[in-house]
C-alpha positions as CSV (number, residue, x, y, z in Angstrom):
1,X,-5.3,-11.9,32.6
2,X,-3.8,-14.3,30.2
3,X,-6.2,-14.4,26.5
4,X,-8.2,-17.8,27.7
5,X,-7.3,-18.2,31.4
6,X,-11.2,-17.2,32.0
7,X,-14.7,-18.9,31.3
8,X,-15.1,-15.7,28.8
9,X,-12.0,-15.4,27.3
10,X,-11.1,-17.5,24.6
11,X,-7.2,-17.8,22.4
12,X,-5.1,-19.5,19.9
13,X,-1.7,-20.2,20.3
14,X,0.2,-20.7,17.1
15,X,3.4,-21.4,19.2
16,X,2.3,-24.4,21.4
17,X,-0.5,-24.9,18.6
18,X,-3.5,-25.2,21.1
19,X,-6.3,-23.1,21.8
20,X,-7.2,-22.1,25.2
21,X,-10.8,-21.4,27.5
22,X,-9.8,-22.6,30.9
23,X,-8.3,-25.6,29.3
24,X,-6.2,-26.4,26.4
25,X,-6.7,-28.4,23.4
26,X,-4.5,-29.1,20.3
27,X,-5.8,-26.6,17.4
28,X,-4.4,-24.9,14.5
29,X,-1.2,-24.3,13.2
30,X,2.4,-23.3,14.1
31,X,3.1,-20.0,13.1
32,X,5.9,-18.2,11.6
33,X,7.7,-14.7,11.7
34,X,5.2,-12.9,8.8
35,X,2.3,-14.6,9.2
36,X,-1.4,-12.4,8.9
37,X,-3.5,-14.6,11.6
38,X,-7.1,-13.7,11.6
39,X,-10.0,-14.1,13.9
40,X,-13.7,-13.7,13.5
41,X,-16.2,-13.8,15.6
42,X,-20.0,-15.2,14.6
43,X,-22.0,-14.1,17.5
44,X,-25.4,-15.1,15.4
45,X,-24.1,-18.6,15.8
46,X,-21.4,-18.1,18.8
47,X,-18.9,-19.6,16.8
48,X,-15.2,-18.4,17.5
49,X,-13.0,-19.4,14.1
50,X,-8.9,-18.6,13.2
51,X,-7.4,-17.9,9.8
52,X,-3.5,-17.8,9.0
53,X,-2.9,-16.1,6.0
54,X,-6.6,-16.2,4.6
55,X,-7.1,-20.0,5.2
56,X,-8.9,-21.6,7.6
57,X,-8.1,-23.4,10.8
58,X,-11.6,-24.6,11.5
59,X,-14.0,-23.2,13.8
60,X,-12.4,-22.9,17.4
61,X,-15.0,-22.4,19.9
62,X,-18.6,-23.2,19.5
63,X,-21.8,-22.0,21.8
64,X,-19.6,-18.9,22.8
65,X,-21.9,-17.4,25.5
66,X,-23.9,-14.6,23.9
67,X,-26.7,-12.1,25.6
68,X,-27.4,-9.1,27.7
69,X,-24.2,-7.7,30.0
70,X,-21.9,-9.4,27.8
71,X,-19.2,-7.8,25.7
72,X,-16.0,-9.1,24.3
73,X,-12.8,-7.1,23.5
74,X,-9.8,-8.5,21.2
75,X,-6.4,-9.1,23.7
76,X,-2.8,-10.1,23.0
77,X,-0.5,-11.8,25.4
78,X,3.2,-11.5,24.4
79,X,6.0,-12.8,25.8
80,X,9.4,-10.8,26.2
81,X,10.9,-9.4,23.2
82,X,7.7,-10.6,20.6
83,X,5.8,-8.0,18.7
84,X,3.2,-8.0,16.6
85,X,0.9,-5.6,14.5
86,X,-2.5,-5.5,15.2
87,X,-5.4,-4.2,12.6
88,X,-8.5,-3.4,13.6
89,X,-9.7,-2.2,10.2
90,X,-8.1,1.1,10.2
91,X,-6.2,-0.2,6.8
92,X,-7.8,-2.6,4.4
93,X,-7.5,-6.6,5.3
94,X,-5.2,-8.3,3.4
95,X,-7.1,-11.4,3.6
96,X,-11.0,-10.3,4.4
97,X,-13.3,-12.7,5.0
98,X,-17.0,-12.3,2.8
99,X,-19.7,-11.6,5.1
100,X,-17.6,-10.7,7.9
101,X,-16.7,-7.3,8.3
102,X,-13.6,-5.2,10.7
103,X,-14.3,-3.7,14.4
104,X,-13.4,-0.4,12.8
105,X,-15.9,0.3,10.2
106,X,-14.2,1.0,7.1
107,X,-14.4,5.0,5.7
108,X,-16.9,4.7,2.9
109,X,-17.7,7.7,1.8
110,X,-14.1,9.3,2.2
111,X,-12.9,6.1,0.1
112,X,-15.3,6.8,-2.4
113,X,-14.0,10.5,-3.1
114,X,-10.3,9.2,-3.2
115,X,-10.8,7.0,-5.5
116,X,-12.3,9.1,-7.7
117,X,-10.0,11.6,-6.9
118,X,-7.1,9.7,-8.2
119,X,-8.7,8.1,-11.0
120,X,-8.7,11.6,-12.4
121,X,-5.8,12.8,-11.0
122,X,-4.1,9.6,-12.9
123,X,-5.7,10.2,-16.6
124,X,-4.3,14.1,-15.8
125,X,-0.6,12.8,-15.8
126,X,-0.9,10.1,-18.2
127,X,-2.7,12.9,-20.4
128,X,-0.1,15.2,-19.5
129,X,2.8,12.8,-20.0
130,X,1.6,12.0,-23.5
131,X,1.1,15.9,-24.1
132,X,5.5,15.9,-23.2
133,X,6.6,13.2,-25.3
134,X,4.5,15.1,-28.4
135,X,6.2,18.5,-27.4
136,X,9.9,16.4,-27.1
137,X,9.4,15.0,-30.6
138,X,9.4,18.6,-32.1
139,X,12.4,19.7,-33.5
140,X,12.4,22.5,-31.8
141,X,9.7,23.0,-28.9
142,X,9.1,26.4,-28.1
143,X,9.7,27.1,-24.5
144,X,6.6,29.1,-24.5
145,X,4.6,25.5,-25.4
146,X,6.5,23.5,-22.6
147,X,5.9,26.5,-19.6
148,X,2.2,26.7,-20.7
149,X,1.5,23.0,-20.4
150,X,3.4,22.6,-17.1
151,X,1.1,25.6,-15.6
152,X,-1.8,24.5,-16.9
153,X,-0.6,20.6,-15.1
154,X,-0.1,22.5,-12.0
155,X,-3.4,24.7,-12.1
156,X,-5.7,21.5,-12.6
157,X,-3.5,18.8,-10.3
158,X,-4.3,22.1,-7.6
159,X,-7.7,21.3,-8.1
160,X,-7.7,17.1,-7.5
161,X,-4.5,17.3,-4.7
162,X,-6.4,20.2,-2.4
163,X,-9.2,18.0,-1.3
164,X,-7.3,15.2,-1.8
165,X,-5.0,16.4,1.3
166,X,-7.0,16.0,4.1
167,X,-8.4,12.4,2.7
168,X,-4.6,11.1,2.5
169,X,-4.2,12.1,6.5
170,X,-6.0,8.4,7.0
171,X,-3.7,5.6,5.9
172,X,-6.5,3.5,4.7
173,X,-6.7,5.9,2.0
174,X,-3.1,5.7,1.4
175,X,-2.9,2.0,1.6
176,X,-6.4,1.4,-1.0
177,X,-6.2,4.6,-3.1
178,X,-2.7,6.4,-3.6
179,X,-0.5,3.2,-3.0
180,X,-2.8,2.2,-6.4
181,X,-1.9,5.0,-8.1
182,X,1.9,4.8,-7.6
183,X,1.5,1.2,-8.6
184,X,-0.2,1.9,-11.7
185,X,2.0,4.6,-12.4
186,X,5.6,2.7,-11.9
187,X,3.8,0.1,-14.1
188,X,5.1,-2.2,-10.8
189,X,4.0,-5.9,-12.5
190,X,5.7,-4.9,-15.3
191,X,9.1,-3.7,-14.1
192,X,9.3,-7.1,-12.3
193,X,9.0,-8.7,-15.4
194,X,11.9,-7.8,-17.1
195,X,14.2,-9.9,-17.4
196,X,17.8,-7.8,-17.5
197,X,17.4,-5.2,-14.6
198,X,14.2,-4.0,-12.6
199,X,14.5,0.1,-12.8
200,X,12.0,2.6,-14.1
201,X,12.0,3.7,-17.9
202,X,12.0,7.6,-18.6
203,X,8.4,7.5,-18.8
204,X,7.5,5.9,-15.9
205,X,10.1,7.9,-13.6
206,X,9.0,11.0,-15.3
207,X,5.4,10.2,-13.8
208,X,6.4,9.6,-10.2
209,X,8.6,12.7,-10.4
210,X,5.5,14.7,-11.5
211,X,2.9,13.3,-9.0
212,X,5.4,13.8,-6.3
213,X,6.2,17.9,-7.1
214,X,2.4,18.0,-7.1
215,X,2.0,16.7,-4.2
216,X,4.9,19.1,-2.2
217,X,3.6,21.8,-4.1
218,X,0.0,21.5,-2.8
219,X,0.4,19.7,0.2
220,X,0.9,20.9,3.7
221,X,4.6,19.5,5.5
222,X,2.7,17.8,7.7
223,X,0.1,16.4,5.3
224,X,3.3,14.6,3.7
225,X,4.7,13.3,6.4
226,X,2.0,11.4,7.1
227,X,1.4,10.5,3.9
228,X,5.0,9.1,3.6
229,X,4.8,7.5,7.0
230,X,1.8,5.4,5.9
231,X,3.8,4.5,2.8
232,X,6.4,3.1,4.1
233,X,4.5,1.5,7.2
234,X,2.6,-0.1,4.1
235,X,5.6,-1.1,2.6
236,X,7.3,-2.4,5.4
237,X,4.0,-4.5,6.5
238,X,3.9,-6.4,3.0
239,X,7.8,-6.6,2.9
240,X,7.3,-8.6,6.3
241,X,4.7,-10.9,4.8
242,X,5.3,-14.4,4.7
243,X,6.0,-15.5,0.9
244,X,4.5,-18.9,-0.3
245,X,6.6,-18.9,-3.3
246,X,10.6,-18.7,-4.0
247,X,10.0,-15.2,-6.0
248,X,8.8,-13.2,-3.0
249,X,6.8,-11.2,-5.2
250,X,5.5,-9.2,-2.3
251,X,9.3,-8.4,-0.8
252,X,10.4,-7.4,-4.4
253,X,7.2,-5.6,-4.9
254,X,8.5,-3.6,-1.6
255,X,11.9,-3.0,-2.3
256,X,11.3,-1.5,-5.7
257,X,8.5,0.8,-4.6
258,X,10.6,2.3,-1.9
259,X,13.7,2.4,-4.2
260,X,11.7,4.1,-6.6
261,X,10.2,6.7,-4.4
262,X,14.1,7.6,-3.2
263,X,14.8,8.7,-6.8
264,X,12.8,11.8,-5.9
265,X,15.5,14.1,-4.5
266,X,12.8,16.3,-2.3
267,X,11.6,12.5,-1.0
268,X,14.4,11.3,-0.2
269,X,16.0,14.0,1.3
270,X,13.4,14.8,3.8
271,X,13.1,10.9,4.7
272,X,16.4,10.5,5.5
273,X,16.2,13.6,7.4
274,X,12.9,13.4,9.6
275,X,11.3,9.4,9.2
276,X,13.6,6.6,8.4
277,X,16.2,7.3,10.7
278,X,14.1,9.4,13.4
279,X,15.1,6.3,16.1
280,X,18.5,6.9,16.0
281,X,18.7,10.5,16.7
């Protein structure tokens, strides 16, 4: 059954710019590759409404039948060569609508834990980054000082990363927490604002390298694979999102973040051998 072909089926077609419910009527806007199409269902009022890139295209259907014995499920019809990514709440929505929740409930408890752990880990990285600079300013820093600081850092980082490992298996947590911390460590907005070159400073590169070193040290390989796949999936989704301005901020941020991650030798080698070209093999 194609969506919209029955009395209890409702659909929006951005190619034809029409809505469907047995009959068809003009509705909405023509969609483009990279658009994010959202749908909200208000079953208190019996209303269905579609959104394009966070902007309402007005109510599509009213007086939607509700009551005992009725259930509605999301569905899609694709033509040959067409494809999409469906998100029912497995990752944070790009354009959440106030007052409405996704079909898949957000992992609120795990999210709260991950946010705290990422916050503490970020502060730890910043603290030891400053300590590293202070040691570097000394005329002849002792090897013991450098090693003892590294040992202390790894010992403390273990207390944060070990409980984070299972949480990071969730793409939702990776996008909502880890990606936020990565962007803060690399200072992505500042890097984008540099007029001459979009490169990491020595300090920013050191922070990212330190974090990835710690993750490889304390996470199992299958955990790192899942984390890296979630990171790449997020960056690809952000890159594909249609841009409304000529500066292409989403695309530039995604490319920069991918470039920065690939500057870490162990991560780059693993991505090249196991993830980036998996379909070619």
